[in-house]
N, C-alpha and C positions, 0 to 999 in steps of 0.2 A: 424220624422225629428227633432222635438224639442229635443228628447232624444239624437239623434246623435250629434246635435249642442252642447248640454251640455257636452257630453263625449269629443268632440273635444276641447271645451273650457277648460275643466278640464285638459286634457292632455297638452294643450298649456301652461297653468299656471304652471303645474308641471315641464314642460321643462324649462320654464323661471326661476322658482324657483331654479332648479338644476344648472342653469348657473350663478346665482347671487353670486358674491364673495365680501368679505369685502376688496376692493382694495383702499378705501379712506385712504390716509396716515394720521397718526397722526401728528399734528403740532410739530415742533422741538422747545422746550422751554428750554433754558439753565437755569437750576435751580441753585440758589446760596444761600449760607448762607450770610446774610447781617449784622448780629450782633450776638454776644454772650455776655450775661450779667450774672453776678454772683458776688461772694465775693472774694476779695483778688487778683484781676488780672486786667490787661489792655489787649486789644485785637488788633492784627494785622491780616488783611485778605488779602489773595492773590488769587483772583478769577482765574487767569491764571493757578495756580497750584492746585486749589480747596483745599486750605490750610488755616486753622485758627490757629494762634499761640497765646496762652495765656501766657502773661508775668506775672509770679506769683510774688507777693510781697515776701520779705524774710520770713515773718511770716506766709505765707500760706503753709499748709501741702500738698505737692504734691500728697500724697496718698489719700487725702480727699478734692478734689476741688469741691466746690459747684457751679453748673451751674443752674441758675434760669430760663433762657429764651434763646432760640435759634430762631432768626428771619430768615425766609426763603422767597424765591420768593412766591408771592401770589398763593395759590392753591396747593402748594406742601405739601406732607406729609414727616415726618421725622422718621427715624428708631429707634432713641434712646429716652429715657424717660427724661423729664424735668418738674419740677425741680428735680434734683438728684445730688448725690455726686459720683465723679469718681476718681479712681486711675490713674493719668496721668503720671506715670513713663513710661508707654507705650502709644502710640497714640490711640485716640478714632476714629474709622471709622464710619462715619454717611452716610446713604443712603437717598438721597432726591428723591422722586418719584412723577411723574405726568403722562406724556405720556411715558417718558423714565426714567431710573434710573441714578443718578449721585452720585458717592461716593466722599465724602469730608473727609479730615483728620483734626482732632482737636488735636494739640500737645501742650505740656507745656514746657516753658523754665523758669528756675529760676536761678537767679544769687545771690548767697550768698557771700558777701564780707568776706573773711577769712584772718586772720592775725596770724602769728607766728613770733615774733621778739625777739632777744636777744641782750644783751650788746656786743658790738664789732662786730656786724654783718656786712658783706660785701655783697652788692647787695640785691635783693628782695628774699623773701621766695618762695619756691617751694611747691605748694599745689596739691596733688593728691586726690581729693575728692572721687573718685570711690573706691580707695583702702585705704582711711583714713590714708594718710601719709602726714606729713608736715616736710619740711627740710629747714634748713638755713646753711649758711657758715660763718665761722669766720677766722681770720688770724692765721698764724702758732704760733704766740706768745700767743694766748688765752689759758688759762688753762681749759681744758674740764672738769676737776673735780669740778670746781666752776663756773657755768654759771648762769647768771641772766636772766630769761625770763621777757621781758619788755612789751610785748603785746601778747594776746592770744584771738582769736575769731574764732571758728571753726563751729559755727552754727548761726542761726538767732539771731539778736540783741535782747536783753532784755528778751528772753524766753528760753535761753540755759544756763544750769548749767554745771560745770566742777568739776571733782574729779581726782587729787588734784586741788585746786583753784589757781588762778594767784598769790595770796599772799603766797601760800605754795611753789611756784616755784622760790623763790628769790635766792636760792643757790642750784643748781642742778648738780649732776654728770652726764654729758652727754658723758662719755667714751663709753657708750652703749646707745641704744635708750630708751626713756622713754615712758611708756604707760599712756594715760589719758582717762578717761571716759567722753564722751560728750553726754548730755541728753537733748532732746526736743521732743515735740509732744508725750510724753509718751513712747519714745523709747530711747535706749542708744546705742551709737556707741563707739567702741574702736579704738582710734587714736594712731598712733605711731609718736613720735616726734624725729627728728634727728638733731644733731648739728655736723657739720663736718668741719675740717680745710681745707683751700685751699691756693694755692700759687697765686691765682688771686689777683692783687693789686687794681683794679679799676672796678667798676660796676655801672650799671644804674638800679634803682628800677623800679617797674611797673609804666608806664606812664599813666596819666589821659589825654586822647586826647580831651576831651571836654573842660577842664580847661587849657589844653596845659602846664601841669606841669609834672615834674619828679624829683626824688631825686638821686643825684650822691653820691657814697661813695668810699673811697679809704683808703687802709691800709697805715698808715703813722706813723713812729716812733716819739717819743718825740723829738729826735735830728733833724729829718727832719722837723717836724712841727715848731721847734724853728728857723730853718734856712729859713723859708718861704715856706709854702706849699699852692698850689692853684689849684682849678679845673676850667677848661675852656671847652667850647663846641663851635661848629660851624656846619652849614649845610655843608655837604661834597662838596668840590669844591669851597667853599667860601675862601676868603683871610683873613677874620677877625675873630679872636677868641673872644668869649664873656665870661666874668667872670660869673661863677655860683654864685648865690646870697645867702645871709644868711649863711655863712660857720660856722660850729661848729666842735669842736674836743672833742672826749670822747672815752676812752677805746681803744686808738690806731686807731680810725677811724675818718677820715675827711669826713664830710657830707656837701653838698651844694645843692641848688635848681636850676632847670631850670624853668623859669617862663616867661610868655609873657609880652610884653609892648604894650599898646594901644595908637594909635594916634587919638586925638579928632579933629573933624571938624564940620562944620555946613552945613546941607543940604539946598537946595533951599527954604525950608519952615521953616527955622530958628530953626530946631531941631538939637540937638547935637547927632552926630553919631560917632562910633568908628571903626577903622580898625586895625588889628594887625600888628606890625612890623614883617616882614617875617623872619628876622634874629634871633629873640628872641622868646623863647618858643619852645615847641616840637609839631609837627603837623603830622597828619596821612600820611603815605606813604613816608615820607622824611627820608633820611639817614644822620646820624650825626657822627661827630668825637668828641671824648672826650679825653682830655689830663690832666695828673697830672704834675704840675710843682713843682720842689723842687729847691729853690734858683734861680728861673727863668729859669731852664733847664727842658726840657721834659724828664720824666722818664718812663711814661706809656702812651699808646695810645689805645683807644677802639673805635670800629666802631659799630653803632647801627642803625637798620632800624625799624621805628615805624610801627605798623599795618596799613593796607591799607585804613581803613575807611569804609564808608557805601555806599551801592549800592542803587540807586533809582529804586524801582520795576517798570518794564515796561518802563524804561527810554530809552531803545533801540528801542521802538515802534515796536517790533517784535510780531508776533502772532495775535490772534483774540481778541484784546483789546476791552473793553466795549465802549471806545470812538468812535470806528469805526461803532458801531451799533446805532439803534434808541432806545435802552433800557438802559438808564443810571440812572434810579431812584435809583438803589442800587449798583452803581459802587464802587468797593473797592479801586481803585486808580485813573485811568485816565477816565474822562468823557468828554462829549461834548454836544452841543446843538442840535445835530441831532434829528429830529422828523419826524412824518409821512408826514409833508408838506415840510420839509427841511432836506433831507437825506444826502446832500453832504457838510455840513459845516466842517466835519472832516472825511477824508477817508484815507485808506492806499494807498501809491503811491511809485513810484521809481523816482530817479533823480540822476544825477552824483554827486559824492562826499558823498553820504549817507553812513551810517554804517550798514552793514548787508544786509538783503534782501528787506527791505522796510522802509519807513519813514511815517510821518503823513503829509497830505496835507490839509491845511485849506483854504477854498474857500468862499469868500463873495458872496452874491446874493441880488437881489432886486425883490420885489413883490409889485406892485401898490404903488411905492414910499416909501416902507418900507425897510430899510436896515437890512439884517441879516449878521452879521460879522462872518467869519469863526473863530472857537474857539476850544480850547483844554485846559483842566484844571484838577487838582486833586480835585475831588469832585463829586457831584451828580447833576442830572438835571431832573426836572419834568415839563411837559407841561400841562397847563390847559386852554382850549380855545385858546386865542391868546397870553397868558402870559406864558413865560418860567421862571423858577426859578432855579438858580444855587446855590447849597450848597457848598461853598468853604471850603476845609479842608479835609485831610485824616490822619489817624494815621501813624506815622513813628518813629522808635526807633533810636535815635542818640547815637552813641558811640564815635563820634569825631565831633569837631566843624568845619564846612566848612568855608573856606575863600572866595570861589567863587562858582558860578554855571557855568558849561561848557556845551556846546551843539553845534549843527550844524544848520544852517538855510539858506534859500534862500527866499528873499522877492520880490514881485512885488507890489509897492505902488504907487497909483495914486493920483489925486487931488479929493477933496471932491465934490461929486455930489448929496449927500443927507444930508440935515440938518433938523432935526426935533426938538430935545431937546438939542443938544450939543453946544460946544463953537467954533467949526471951521466953517468958512463961506464957502459957495459954491465957488469953485475955489481955495481954500487954499490947501496947501500940507497936505495930510492925514498922519497919523502915525500908523504903526503897533507896537505892544508891546509884550514883553516877560518879565515876572517877577517871582521871587521866594521869598517866605516869610517863615521864621521860626517862628511859633506861639506856644503858650501854651494855647489852647482853650478848654473849656468845651462843646462848641456847635459850629456847623458850622455857617458861616456867609451867610445868604440867600440874594441873589440879584435877584430881579424880574424885568423883562423888557418885553415890548410888544408894543402895539399900544399907550400906555400912558407913561408918564415919569417914569423912573425906580425908584425903592425903594431899600434901603439897600446898595447902592454903598459905597465903601470905598477905601482909598488910603493909603498904608503902608508908604508912604513918608510924610504923613501929620499927623499921629497919632501913638501913642505908644501902644494903646490898643483899644479894641472894647467892648462897653458896652454889657453885657450879654454873652460874649464869653471869653475874657481874653487878655493876653499880646501878643504884637508883639515883638519878641526878635530881629529879624534882617530882612532885606529885600535887594533885588538887582533888578534893573530894566534896561532893554535895550529898548529904543525907537528907531524905525527904520523909518526914514523919506525919505529914498532913495531906489530905486530899486537896488538889488544886481547886481553888474556887472558880466557878464558872465552867464553861464547856470549851474554852479555847486554850491553845498552847500559850505559855508564858516564856519570856526570855530569861535566861540564866547566865551567870558568869562566875566562874570559880577561880580564885587566885592560885597560881602555881607557886608552891613553896619549895625553895631550892635547898638541897643539902650541899651542893658543890657549885660555887660561883666562878671558880677559876678554870675549870676544865674546858676543853674545846668541845665543839659539837660532837655528839656520840657517833662513833664509827663502827660499832658492833653489828652483828648480823641482825639483831632485833633491837629497835630503838623507840618504839611507841606502844603504849598500852592504853586503850580506852575501854571501859567496861561499864555496862548498865545492867541492873538486876531489879526485878520487882520486889525482891526481899534481900536485904543485905546479908542475911545468914542463910540464904537459900542452899548453899553448898552443904549446910548442916541439916537441911530439911526442916528449917525453923522459919515460920512466917505465916502469912495469910494467903490462902489459895485463891482468893478473889481479887488480888491486886492486879492492876493494869497500869502500864507506863508507856506513854507515847514519847518518842524522841525524834529530833530532826536538826538539821543545819549545824553540824559540828564544825567549828572553826577556831583557829587560834586568835587570841587578842594580844595586841602588842602595845 
């Protein structure tokens, strides 16, 4: 009997063993690259595309890019070696592995400012770096047998050599193309230089859309110049022509500049801020008319449309953005304060008037008398116990200077029913807020808040820099103290107020801050726990 029992038990166990399957699903963990560190580049990350772009310095050899460290989601393994040197003329594909595999792309972009200019040139040079061709145009009266090259830069500054040299190109026969040897990084390229005559009388050189400048050139005879020659421009559709500044005349070419003018004012905190005159200067996406006057009469007219400007990644709120999840410790653009206890501070939603298939819905809440304001921002978020820390700032590459921030919103704003550390009293009107800041920071600004008074808070309207981070270049703020009428989103546009008009485009590790909150003083747990804010379609206005 005992033997039979043992046999039955063994058979039963064998049967059970045969039926056991590994049906327990692995958790889905979206693996991300959170940082790439190395020599001679800055980094932009786009988690939605699983894409890392290395913006190489001019003097970085794209065939030998040194990557010292790639930071990834905790626990993940990475398929490539670091530290190592890579040829990034082609993208590097990296697989991150934990429970699933995720393929990321690391690509390189390198902008080398190249110049080829000659006396009597009309318009900007044409550079074909892929085929090593540089071409300029001159007027019909220029003698191609005797052309002076006035500027030549076809490789990285300070490390490139030329044969023949610029000094040896003072009097060149360009009736046929000239060949020049351009050497850097131990390699030599053969470039072809072309100078061609043109019947075009007026042209606009390459525009600098961050500094809002451009150079106008026109072919003008000595007799025409003596009778009064002038270059003017205007935004197409405007009634007023603007004189181009700093005119010069040399070798039959009249040159003048398009340049911005800034209006100074004082903000409510007594700081001087500047806004551009919209009629002066050249701005992204705008179409201009340019005319040449001879003796007060229009002789030539040119129409020019500037490049469109920069797109804010994820500004359309489409897709599975990090801000809609509870995992924002390594967000590469949009983050939120969502956490395991408060999952609904920022969620995807639909509402009349939105752009695309979804927008972001920010919802305030209350727990035991503690306010959690709905929020959305460009940065990271970490939760430790009852304290949440926002790291404000993300990388962003500016090619054009924004005049405004545009977006859509719908707000429900009540009166203050929670006051813990803030400045608004119970029963006062609460304020929702949306702001944008152009910064040039080496580090994120961390703001911690929870059950005690917040630390690290900052206000771009009251300061022009942050200690330990860097400069604030410009800011724009919309405070919303009334519930939006109707049930549809409305369009909004806030002007960017500049502290610094002369600096170049920011090159720091963190260059953009956009922040939205259902309560302006939510960090201080001061506001209305019933507020709701819908936002969508963030984009720069130029």
